C-alpha distance (Angstrom), angle and dihedral (degrees) to the residues before:
residue distance angle dihedral
X1 . . .
X2 3.80 . .
X3 3.83 92.3 .
X4 3.81 91.6 49.4
X5 3.83 90.4 52.8
X6 3.81 90.2 49.1
X7 3.83 91.5 55.9
X8 3.78 92.2 50.5
X9 3.80 92.5 51.7
X10 3.83 92.8 45.2
X11 3.80 89.1 58.8
X12 3.81 90.3 47.4
X13 3.81 89.2 51.0
X14 3.83 92.0 53.8
X15 3.81 91.7 48.9
X16 3.81 90.5 51.5
X17 3.82 91.3 47.9
X18 3.81 93.4 54.1
X19 3.80 91.4 42.8
X20 3.80 92.7 53.6
X21 3.80 92.3 51.8
X22 3.81 92.8 47.7
X23 3.80 91.0 48.5
X24 3.81 90.6 51.3
X25 3.81 92.0 51.0
X26 3.81 95.4 45.9
X27 3.80 92.1 44.2
X28 3.79 92.1 50.9
X29 3.80 93.0 50.4
X30 3.79 92.7 47.3
X31 3.80 90.6 44.7
X32 3.79 91.9 54.2
X33 3.80 90.1 49.2
X34 3.82 95.3 48.4
X35 3.81 99.5 36.3
X36 3.77 94.9 85.4
X37 3.80 93.8 54.3
X38 3.81 94.3 43.7
X39 3.79 94.6 47.3
X40 3.80 92.9 46.3
X41 3.80 93.2 49.6
X42 3.78 92.6 46.7
X43 3.78 96.3 47.3
X44 3.80 93.0 44.9
X45 3.78 90.1 52.9
X46 3.80 90.5 46.5
X47 3.82 90.2 48.9
X48 3.79 93.1 52.3
X49 3.81 92.7 45.4
X50 3.78 91.5 49.9
X51 3.80 93.8 48.8
X52 3.83 90.3 47.3
X53 3.81 89.5 52.0
X54 3.80 90.5 47.7
X55 3.81 91.0 51.9
X56 3.80 91.9 50.1
X57 3.80 89.5 53.6
X58 3.80 93.7 44.8
X59 3.81 92.3 48.6
X60 3.81 90.0 49.5
X61 3.81 91.3 53.1
X62 3.81 90.3 46.3
X63 3.81 92.6 51.9
X64 3.81 90.8 44.8
X65 3.80 89.5 56.2
X66 3.81 91.4 49.7
X67 3.81 91.3 48.4
X68 3.81 90.8 51.1
X69 3.81 90.9 52.9
X70 3.79 91.9 49.3
X71 3.80 91.6 50.3
X72 3.80 91.5 52.1
X73 3.82 92.1 49.3
X74 3.80 92.9 49.8
X75 3.81 93.0 47.5
X76 3.79 92.3 52.5
X77 3.81 93.5 43.8
X78 3.81 91.5 50.4
X79 3.81 93.0 55.6
X80 3.80 110.2 124.6
X81 3.80 116.1 -106.1
X82 3.84 93.1 8.7
X83 3.80 89.5 129.4
X84 3.82 91.1 56.3
X85 3.81 90.6 43.1
X86 3.81 90.9 56.0
X87 3.80 89.2 57.3
X88 3.82 90.1 46.6
X89 3.81 92.7 52.3
X90 3.79 91.2 48.9
X91 3.81 86.7 52.4
X92 3.83 89.5 55.2
X93 3.82 102.2 -100.7
X94 3.83 101.1 157.1
X95 3.82 93.5 -176.3
X96 3.80 91.5 59.0
X97 3.80 89.8 44.1
X98 3.80 89.8 53.9
X99 3.80 90.8 51.0
X100 3.81 91.2 51.3
X101 3.81 91.9 47.8
X102 3.81 89.7 49.9
X103 3.82 89.9 57.4
X104 3.80 90.8 45.6
X105 3.82 90.1 53.6
X106 3.81 90.4 49.2
X107 3.80 90.6 55.5
X108 3.81 92.8 46.1
X109 3.80 89.3 53.8
X110 3.83 90.5 59.0
X111 3.79 92.7 69.7
X112 3.81 109.1 103.1
X113 3.80 93.6 -151.1
X114 3.85 110.2 46.0
X115 3.77 107.7 -145.9
X116 3.80 138.3 129.7
X117 3.80 97.6 -32.2
X118 3.77 125.6 151.6
X119 3.80 136.5 -172.2
X120 3.80 119.6 -156.9
X121 3.79 131.4 -176.3
X122 3.81 117.6 -161.3
X123 3.79 134.0 178.6
X124 3.79 126.3 -119.9
X125 3.81 90.8 -79.2
X126 3.80 94.9 50.5
X127 3.80 95.6 -103.9
X128 3.79 113.6 149.9
X129 3.80 113.0 -109.4
X130 3.81 101.7 169.2
X131 3.81 135.9 -1.4
X132 3.78 133.0 -173.2
X133 3.78 132.1 164.8
X134 3.78 152.2 166.5
X135 3.78 108.7 -113.3
X136 3.79 119.3 177.1
X137 3.81 90.8 -11.3
X138 3.81 95.6 -54.4
X139 3.80 130.9 103.6
X140 3.80 111.8 -115.5
X141 3.76 136.4 175.5
X142 3.79 105.6 -123.1
X143 3.80 127.6 -148.1
X144 3.79 110.4 -89.6
X145 3.78 103.2 -164.8
X146 3.77 118.9 115.7
X147 3.78 144.0 42.5
X148 3.81 127.4 -80.6
X149 3.78 98.6 -173.3
X150 3.82 88.2 112.2
X151 3.81 88.6 70.0
X152 3.84 101.6 99.9
X153 3.82 93.3 -146.3
X154 3.83 91.8 55.1
X155 3.79 91.9 47.1
X156 3.81 90.1 51.8
X157 3.82 93.3 49.9
X158 3.81 93.4 47.3
X159 3.79 88.8 50.8
X160 3.82 99.1 42.7
X161 3.84 97.7 31.6
X162 3.85 89.1 -141.0
X163 3.83 125.5 120.9
X164 3.80 116.1 -112.0
X165 3.81 136.9 -179.1
X166 3.79 127.8 -166.5
X167 3.78 146.1 133.9
X168 3.79 106.5 -81.7
X169 3.80 139.8 -177.6
X170 3.82 110.4 -123.9
X171 3.81 114.3 -157.2
X172 3.79 118.6 -126.6
X173 3.82 89.5 -117.4
X174 3.80 91.0 61.5
X175 3.80 93.4 44.9
X176 3.82 89.2 51.3
X177 3.81 89.6 59.9
X178 3.83 91.0 61.6
X179 3.80 97.4 35.0
X180 3.82 98.6 -107.0
X181 3.81 100.5 109.7
X182 3.80 93.1 100.9
X183 3.80 90.8 48.6
X184 3.82 89.5 55.6
X185 3.82 97.0 46.9
X186 3.86 112.0 108.6
X187 3.83 121.4 168.0
X188 3.82 114.1 -134.2
X189 3.81 115.4 -117.7
X190 3.77 130.4 -152.8
X191 3.79 106.6 -99.7
X192 3.84 126.4 -171.5
X193 3.83 114.7 -116.3
X194 3.83 91.9 10.3
X195 3.81 123.9 136.1
X196 3.83 114.5 -90.9
X197 3.81 94.0 -120.9
X198 3.82 129.0 36.7
X199 3.80 118.8 -105.2
X200 3.82 93.4 -125.0
X201 3.83 119.9 30.5
X202 3.82 89.0 -144.3
X203 3.81 91.2 65.5
X204 3.79 111.0 124.9
X205 3.80 96.7 29.7
X206 3.80 108.4 39.6
X207 3.78 121.7 67.9
X208 3.81 134.5 -124.6
X209 3.78 113.1 -140.1
X210 3.76 143.3 163.9
X211 3.80 103.7 -121.6
X212 3.78 130.3 -175.5
X213 3.79 119.0 -168.0
X214 3.82 127.6 -170.6
X215 3.82 126.7 -178.1
X216 3.81 122.3 -119.4
X217 3.81 111.4 -140.0
X218 3.78 128.5 -165.5
X219 3.80 125.3 -137.4
X220 3.81 89.8 -82.2
X221 3.82 90.8 54.9
X222 3.79 89.2 -111.4
X223 3.80 120.2 141.2
X224 3.79 111.4 -96.2
X225 3.78 99.8 167.3
X226 3.80 141.6 -59.7
X227 3.80 143.4 -103.0
X228 3.81 120.3 -130.6
X229 3.81 122.3 -166.0
X230 3.78 116.0 -176.4
X231 3.79 145.4 174.4
X232 3.83 113.8 -150.9
X233 3.83 110.9 -149.9
X234 3.82 99.4 -168.4
X235 3.83 108.1 112.1
X236 3.81 89.4 -11.3
X237 3.80 116.2 118.3
X238 3.79 104.0 173.0
X239 3.81 96.7 103.4
X240 3.82 96.9 44.8
X241 3.80 91.4 45.1
X242 3.79 91.6 48.0
X243 3.81 90.9 51.6
X244 3.81 89.8 48.6
X245 3.82 93.8 48.8
X246 3.80 101.2 40.4
X247 3.81 101.0 34.5
X248 3.80 96.6 36.3
X249 3.81 94.1 -123.7
X250 3.83 116.8 161.4
X251 3.82 100.1 -139.7
X252 3.81 132.7 -1.4
X253 3.80 129.6 -172.5
X254 3.80 136.5 -180.0
X255 3.83 113.9 -153.8
X256 3.79 128.1 -157.2
X257 3.78 98.4 -153.5
X258 3.80 101.7 -42.7
X259 3.84 93.8 -30.0
X260 3.79 123.4 104.9
X261 3.79 106.4 -127.0
X262 3.84 99.2 160.2
X263 3.79 122.9 22.1
X264 3.78 148.0 134.6
X265 3.81 92.9 -149.2
X266 3.80 106.5 120.1
X267 3.79 131.7 -138.4
X268 3.80 113.7 -173.7
X269 3.83 89.0 -17.5
X270 3.82 90.6 -55.0
X271 3.78 126.6 104.6
X272 3.81 108.9 -94.3
X273 3.82 94.6 -122.3
X274 3.81 111.9 160.0
X275 3.81 95.7 26.7
X276 3.79 118.6 119.8
X277 3.77 138.7 -132.7
X278 3.82 122.9 -97.1
X279 3.81 120.9 -97.2
X280 3.82 95.9 -110.5
X281 3.81 90.6 56.2
X282 3.82 90.9 42.6
X283 3.81 91.0 56.8
X284 3.81 95.8 45.0
X285 3.80 104.1 38.5
X286 3.80 105.6 26.5
X287 3.80 102.3 30.1
X288 3.82 100.0 34.3
X289 3.82 98.0 26.6
X290 3.82 93.1 -131.3
X291 3.83 130.7 131.0
X292 3.79 117.1 -102.4
X293 3.81 124.2 -144.8
X294 3.77 124.4 177.4
X295 3.76 145.6 56.4
X296 3.80 113.6 -26.8
X297 3.79 136.1 170.0
X298 3.81 107.6 -110.4
X299 3.83 115.5 -168.4
X300 3.80 97.6 -54.1
X301 3.82 108.9 -12.5
X302 3.79 143.2 38.0
X303 3.81 120.4 -86.3
X304 3.79 134.6 -177.2
X305 3.79 97.4 -121.7
X306 3.78 148.2 179.8
X307 3.80 124.1 -163.8
X308 3.79 128.5 -175.2
X309 3.83 124.4 -171.3
X310 3.81 120.2 -110.7
X311 3.82 112.9 -139.3
X312 3.79 130.9 -158.6
X313 3.80 123.9 -136.6
X314 3.82 90.0 -80.9
X315 3.81 92.8 54.2
X316 3.81 94.0 -108.7
X317 3.81 120.7 140.4
X318 3.80 111.0 -107.8
X319 3.80 100.8 161.6
X320 3.79 143.9 -37.8
X321 3.80 143.9 -104.1
X322 3.81 116.3 -130.2
X323 3.81 136.3 -167.2
X324 3.78 124.6 177.0
X325 3.78 148.8 159.7
X326 3.80 127.6 -142.2
X327 3.80 109.8 -98.2
X328 3.79 91.4 -150.7
X329 3.81 89.4 68.3
X330 3.80 91.2 54.6
X331 3.80 92.5 45.9
X332 3.79 89.0 53.2
X333 3.81 89.5 49.2
X334 3.81 90.3 50.9
X335 3.78 91.1 50.3
X336 3.80 92.8 48.4
X337 3.81 93.6 48.5
X338 3.78 92.4 46.2
X339 3.80 93.4 50.4
X340 3.79 93.0 47.3
X341 3.79 93.7 48.9
X342 3.79 90.9 48.4
X343 3.81 90.4 50.7
X344 3.79 92.7 47.9
X345 3.81 91.4 47.7
X346 3.79 91.5 54.1
X347 3.78 92.8 44.2
X348 3.82 90.9 51.0
X349 3.80 91.5 70.9
X350 3.82 93.6 67.9
X351 3.82 98.6 50.9
X352 3.81 89.2 40.6
X353 3.77 89.4 60.0
X354 3.82 91.4 46.1
X355 3.80 93.9 46.7
X356 3.78 96.1 42.2
X357 3.83 94.7 80.9
X358 3.83 98.8 52.1
X359 3.80 90.8 41.0
X360 3.79 91.4 51.4
X361 3.79 88.9 48.6
X362 3.80 90.1 47.3
X363 3.80 89.2 56.4
X364 3.79 99.7 41.4
X365 3.82 98.4 42.6
X366 3.84 96.0 63.8
X367 3.81 89.5 44.5
X368 3.78 89.0 52.4
X369 3.81 90.0 50.4
X370 3.82 91.3 50.1
X371 3.80 91.1 49.4
X372 3.82 91.0 49.6
X373 3.83 91.8 46.9
X374 3.81 91.6 51.0
X375 3.81 88.7 55.1
X376 3.81 89.6 52.1
X377 3.81 92.1 49.5
X378 3.79 90.2 49.9
X379 3.80 87.1 56.8
X380 3.83 91.1 54.4
X381 3.81 103.2 -94.1
X382 3.81 96.4 130.8
X383 3.83 92.8 166.1
X384 3.80 89.4 67.0
X385 3.83 114.9 123.5
X386 3.80 134.3 178.5
X387 3.83 120.3 -131.3
X388 3.81 113.9 -94.7
X389 3.81 105.1 -125.7
X390 3.80 132.3 165.2
X391 3.77 132.1 -16.9
X392 3.82 104.2 -98.2
X393 3.78 131.6 105.3
X394 3.80 92.2 -81.5
X395 3.80 89.4 52.7
X396 3.82 88.9 50.4
X397 3.80 88.6 51.0
X398 3.81 89.9 51.3
X399 3.79 92.3 49.7
X400 3.81 90.6 47.4
X401 3.81 89.2 50.9
X402 3.82 90.9 50.8
X403 3.82 90.5 46.0
X404 3.79 90.3 52.2
X405 3.81 90.9 51.4
X406 3.81 91.5 46.3
X407 3.81 90.9 51.2
X408 3.78 90.4 47.3
X409 3.79 90.2 51.1
X410 3.82 90.3 45.8
X411 3.80 89.4 51.7
X412 3.78 89.8 55.7
X413 3.80 90.1 48.5
X414 3.81 89.7 49.1
X415 3.78 91.1 52.8
X416 3.79 90.8 51.4
X417 3.79 91.0 45.7
X418 3.80 90.8 49.1
X419 3.76 91.4 56.0
X420 3.81 90.8 47.4
X421 3.81 91.8 48.5
X422 3.76 90.3 49.7
X423 3.79 89.3 55.8
X424 3.81 90.7 46.5
X425 3.78 89.3 49.3
X426 3.78 92.3 54.3
X427 3.79 89.9 50.0
X428 3.81 91.7 47.5
X429 3.80 91.2 49.3
X430 3.78 91.3 51.7
X431 3.79 92.9 48.9
X432 3.80 91.5 47.2
X433 3.77 93.0 52.3
X434 3.79 90.5 48.7
X435 3.83 91.2 52.4
X436 3.77 95.4 49.3
X437 3.82 94.2 71.4
X438 3.83 98.4 52.4
X439 3.81 90.4 42.7
X440 3.78 89.5 53.0
X441 3.80 89.8 51.4
X442 3.83 91.4 50.4
X443 3.79 91.1 51.1
X444 3.81 91.9 47.9
X445 3.80 94.4 52.2
X446 3.80 91.9 42.2
X447 3.81 89.7 55.9
X448 3.82 90.6 47.6
X449 3.80 91.7 50.7
X450 3.79 91.1 50.0
X451 3.79 90.0 57.8
X452 3.82 91.8 60.8
X453 3.80 102.8 33.1
X454 3.80 119.7 93.9
X455 3.79 123.4 -138.5
X456 3.78 112.2 -69.7
X457 3.77 146.1 82.2
X458 3.81 94.7 -49.3
X459 3.79 92.5 52.7
X460 3.82 90.7 50.3
X461 3.82 89.6 51.3
X462 3.79 91.9 51.9
X463 3.79 89.8 47.5
X464 3.80 88.0 52.7
X465 3.83 88.7 51.2
X466 3.79 89.6 52.7
X467 3.78 93.9 47.8
X468 3.78 93.8 47.9
X469 3.80 91.7 45.6
X470 3.78 89.5 53.4
X471 3.79 89.2 48.4
X472 3.78 88.4 50.5
X473 3.80 89.4 53.8
X474 3.81 88.8 51.6
X475 3.80 89.0 51.3
X476 3.79 89.1 50.2
X477 3.80 88.0 51.8
X478 3.80 89.3 50.9
X479 3.80 88.3 49.8
X480 3.77 87.8 56.0
X481 3.82 88.4 50.7
X482 3.77 87.6 60.8
X483 3.78 91.5 50.3
X484 3.78 103.0 44.2
X485 3.79 143.3 19.7
X486 3.82 111.9 -70.2
X487 3.81 136.4 178.7
X488 3.79 127.5 -125.7
X489 3.79 105.4 -131.5
X490 3.77 96.7 -155.3
X491 3.78 119.4 -160.2
X492 3.81 134.9 153.7
X493 3.80 104.4 -69.9
X494 3.81 126.6 -169.3
X495 3.78 99.1 -143.7
X496 3.82 94.6 -177.5
X497 3.81 91.3 55.8
X498 3.81 91.6 45.4
X499 3.81 92.7 51.6
X500 3.82 92.0 47.0
X501 3.82 91.1 52.3
X502 3.81 91.8 47.8
X503 3.81 90.9 50.7
X504 3.82 92.7 47.6
X505 3.81 90.8 49.8
X506 3.79 89.6 50.0
X507 3.82 92.0 51.8
X508 3.81 89.5 58.9
X509 3.80 93.5 55.7
X510 3.83 120.8 93.3
X511 3.81 91.4 -131.4
X512 3.81 88.6 69.0
X513 3.80 95.9 48.2
X514 3.82 94.3 108.5
X515 3.80 96.0 34.0
X516 3.79 123.4 95.6
X517 3.80 109.1 -142.0
X518 3.81 115.8 -155.3
X519 3.80 119.4 -164.3
X520 3.81 117.6 -155.6
X521 3.78 97.9 167.3
X522 3.79 116.9 150.8
X523 3.81 107.6 -129.8
X524 3.79 122.8 -123.9
X525 3.78 95.6 23.6
X526 3.81 111.8 177.9
X527 3.78 114.3 -92.2
X528 3.78 113.1 -101.5
X529 3.77 127.0 -135.4
X530 3.79 94.1 -123.6
X531 3.80 147.1 120.1
X532 3.84 103.2 -94.8
X533 3.82 95.0 -160.9
X534 3.78 93.9 53.5
X535 3.82 94.3 43.4
X536 3.81 90.4 49.3
X537 3.80 88.8 55.8
X538 3.82 90.1 51.7
X539 3.81 95.4 54.1
X540 3.81 94.9 39.2
X541 3.79 87.9 54.6
X542 3.82 93.1 48.6
X543 3.83 92.9 47.4
X544 3.82 92.7 46.8
X545 3.80 90.7 49.3
X546 3.81 89.4 50.6
X547 3.81 90.4 52.7
X548 3.82 91.4 48.4
X549 3.82 88.6 54.3
X550 3.84 90.5 58.7
X551 3.83 106.4 53.1
X552 3.82 90.6 155.2
X553 3.79 92.9 47.5
X554 3.78 132.6 -99.7
X555 3.80 141.8 153.3
X556 3.80 124.6 -52.9
X557 3.80 114.7 -166.6
X558 3.80 123.2 -165.1
X559 3.79 111.9 -168.7
X560 3.82 128.4 178.7
X561 3.78 129.3 176.6
X562 3.79 143.4 143.3
X563 3.79 118.8 -86.3
X564 3.84 116.6 -112.3
X565 3.83 91.0 -101.1
X566 3.85 90.1 49.3
X567 3.80 90.2 -131.6
X568 3.81 96.5 106.3
X569 3.79 141.5 35.3
X570 3.81 116.9 -129.2
X571 3.82 118.6 -153.4
X572 3.81 121.6 -171.8
X573 3.81 125.5 -168.7
X574 3.81 110.5 -167.8
X575 3.79 129.8 -178.9
X576 3.80 133.4 -177.4
X577 3.77 93.6 -139.4
X578 3.77 136.0 121.8
X579 3.81 96.7 -62.8
X580 3.80 130.0 -139.1
X581 3.82 121.2 -79.7
X582 3.82 113.3 -117.9
X583 3.80 92.1 -118.0
X584 3.83 90.0 60.1
X585 3.81 97.1 46.0
X586 3.79 94.3 80.8
X587 3.82 91.5 53.2
X588 3.81 97.4 42.2
X589 3.83 94.7 105.2
X590 3.81 96.0 39.5
X591 3.83 116.2 116.0
X592 3.82 115.2 -97.2
X593 3.79 93.0 5.8
X594 3.80 111.8 133.8
X595 3.79 137.9 157.2
X596 3.79 93.6 -159.6
X597 3.81 121.9 105.8
X598 3.79 117.5 -87.8
X599 3.78 111.1 -74.0
X600 3.81 95.4 19.4
X601 3.78 99.2 87.6
X602 3.79 142.2 16.3
X603 3.80 97.5 -149.7
X604 3.81 90.8 -126.7
X605 3.80 100.6 98.1
X606 3.79 98.5 84.0
X607 3.82 92.0 37.0
X608 3.79 89.7 56.0
X609 3.82 91.2 44.4
X610 3.79 90.3 50.4
X611 3.80 91.4 51.4
X612 3.82 93.2 47.7
X613 3.81 92.6 50.3
X614 3.81 90.9 48.5
X615 3.83 90.4 49.9
X616 3.82 86.6 56.4
X617 3.83 90.0 51.9
X618 3.77 89.7 -113.0
X619 3.78 135.8 124.5
X620 3.79 134.5 -123.3
X621 3.79 122.9 -159.4
X622 3.78 135.3 177.7
X623 3.80 132.0 -153.4
X624 3.78 121.1 -178.2
X625 3.80 142.2 169.7
X626 3.78 120.1 -163.7
X627 3.80 109.3 -112.1
X628 3.82 92.7 8.6
X629 3.79 105.8 68.3
X630 3.79 144.8 -105.8
X631 3.80 136.0 -89.7
X632 3.81 123.9 -159.3
X633 3.82 113.9 -164.3
X634 3.81 119.7 -162.1
X635 3.81 118.7 -170.4
X636 3.81 116.6 -166.5
X637 3.82 126.8 -178.9
X638 3.79 116.4 -121.6
X639 3.80 90.5 -137.4
X640 3.79 124.1 34.7
X641 3.81 119.7 -149.1
X642 3.81 109.5 -84.3
X643 3.77 92.4 -121.0
X644 3.81 90.5 53.5
X645 3.80 103.2 47.2
X646 3.79 87.1 99.3
X647 3.78 97.1 15.0
X648 3.76 126.6 145.3
X649 3.75 122.5 -109.4
X650 3.81 110.5 -117.0
X651 3.76 114.8 -105.4
X652 3.79 89.1 -111.8
X653 3.80 121.7 40.4
X654 3.79 112.2 -164.8
X655 3.80 111.5 -117.7
X656 3.77 95.5 -159.5
X657 3.82 103.1 127.7
X658 3.79 126.6 -136.0
X659 3.80 100.2 -127.4
């Protein structure tokens, strides 16, 4: 039989070997065919995502710059007595003018990137009162002769008396008044794929600037003038270079209309100032006022680009902000990835052929072992197991096969245990019936004695005899529960009250004289649907066992609380006694198993407790350390299933403990 199985699995191994090689060849061919499409799609998506990220960063830097300008304008405009100082400067007060210029210089020094910045103070008619700026990285006093009322942003602020900040076009005539006309002048260059005519006829002479304007009000809240703080972009590269350096953007450009006025795009190693945007971008961004994303011709090569329109304070398009990455770099990346994947696909055929044999053997050998083991089980060897190797599907099959055999073996053990428990149950039933008669006699005579005894110590002792005899009868009833089918008569049960009464009764017993009992019972626990008599027996048994484990005294802690999900009550009985050896833990709930000396225990207490808890759909667990103590944890549901509130206990209650 074994040789016949070996032949079958040898043929399976050869089939797998050939299949692996064919799969490697077909996969390589298909991979080479599809690589180009996959790589192109992936890199194009990555390109667009990167450019979108770059634009988000560039736009954030741009807005941060505009916010900084607006803050400076508002701070200067809010200076006390500035309205009166404007009048004083117009009257020729040089001391006041020097004080104003000192504050203007202080604001200019706050800019983290010194560039072409200017600060202007005008009166209510737009006449220049004072001007200072940073030109070519140096602080300079600018000419302050002229009128800026023709700047639409200033006119709007003087009319509305509200601060504003936007990207504005500054006419050459205004720039001439403060000496920045030459800075703004940029000759237009012939640019391939550009529109025939410029977007704004002022391109080349006028300037594009971020300008913030704040009104200056007198004590009567009347307009007395305004403060303008601006950043001229023409021939100034500090902002685009800062975005490139800090945000890691490849190229950045600021356009006035369709004219590059600030950029780090290069043409023959020089900045491409004066070149213009391509027609497709012109139509989308400048004419329609929409963002543009895609491949565009920039100066002299193709870029993956994103443009967004720049708007003035009236919402009109005055230019655009651009970020881009050279497409040639991405094409080279695509080519490199494609070539490497093609090479790896071809090279995969050789190792696939070399690895096919051991892999085929790795698959067929466990299957062969499972087939052989199944033959052994069929012949009666139920202890047969297959080796547990690997983590793949075959290994899962092997583990499932072993699990099936283990469950089959456990079923046989359960059947044997069931027969043994049935015998134990018959014995327990017989003993219980034999005890009922003498217990009844004890109760009868105890009641008779109570009728004749006066109040005193003797009467209390007889009462104790009666109580304990009744408890003994309850224990006998519980013993019968272990032996035969029994119902759980569920009723609302105050577990906290029950535990308190059990603890108080224990404190009155001599056995607890040297034991400190600690109650940690949460008050007002929800009432359980449970059999109070049976549960009382469970906790009395656990507390008595805890006391027996501390013959020299110790601490007994009874703790009760709701579970985190508030669906169960958890009771813990903890002692500081001798503990339970690990070898005895697994037998602790078995019938007639006891570690007490002969005559001091039947070994049924925990078995009965285990059965009662299971009838209540609960769980009982034990943790113990030798020399440290033991904790029994009982978990009981607040609500029993409706069909089980008066359900019968199964004829056999498993005695496998939860440890």
